[in-house]
C-alpha positions in Angstrom: 0.0 -0.1 0.0 1.3 3.4 -0.9 0.4 6.3 1.6 0.1 9.3 -0.6 -2.6 11.7 0.8 -2.0 14.1 -2.3 -2.5 11.4 -4.8 0.5 13.0 -7.0 2.2 9.4 -7.2 -0.9 7.6 -8.2 -1.8 10.4 -10.7 1.7 10.3 -12.1 1.2 6.4 -12.8 -2.1 7.1 -14.3 -4.2 5.5 -11.7 -7.6 6.7 -11.0 -9.2 6.2 -7.5 -11.8 7.6 -5.6 -11.7 8.6 -1.9 -13.6 5.5 -0.4 -11.6 2.7 1.1 -11.7 0.1 3.8 -9.3 -1.5 6.2 -9.0 -5.2 6.2 -7.3 -7.5 8.5 -4.9 -10.1 6.7 -7.0 -12.9 7.1 -10.2 -10.8 5.6 -12.4 -11.8 8.4 -12.7 -8.2 9.9 -13.0 -4.9 8.1 -13.4 -1.1 9.0 -16.7 0.7 7.7 -16.1 2.7 4.5 -13.7 5.6 4.9 -14.0 8.6 2.9 -11.1 11.1 2.6 -7.8 11.3 4.3 -8.1 14.2 7.1 -6.9 13.9 10.5 -10.4 12.5 11.8 -10.2 9.7 9.3 -6.5 9.0 10.2 -7.5 8.5 13.7 -10.3 6.2 12.8 -7.9 4.1 11.0 -5.2 4.0 13.4 -7.7 3.1 16.2 -9.1 0.2 13.9 -5.5 -1.1 13.5 -4.9 -1.1 17.0 -8.0 -3.1 17.8 -7.1 -6.0 15.3 
């Protein structure tokens, strides 16, 4: 996974993406809710989910 909040790297590679994502556990048994955007609140939610797994 490439963390690039500005999407500059993805755009340079010609990749188009929307701002939705989910965090999945490696065994795919748990997932977060849909995450929209990459602001500080969303980053906190992602880190809290990762800490809980």
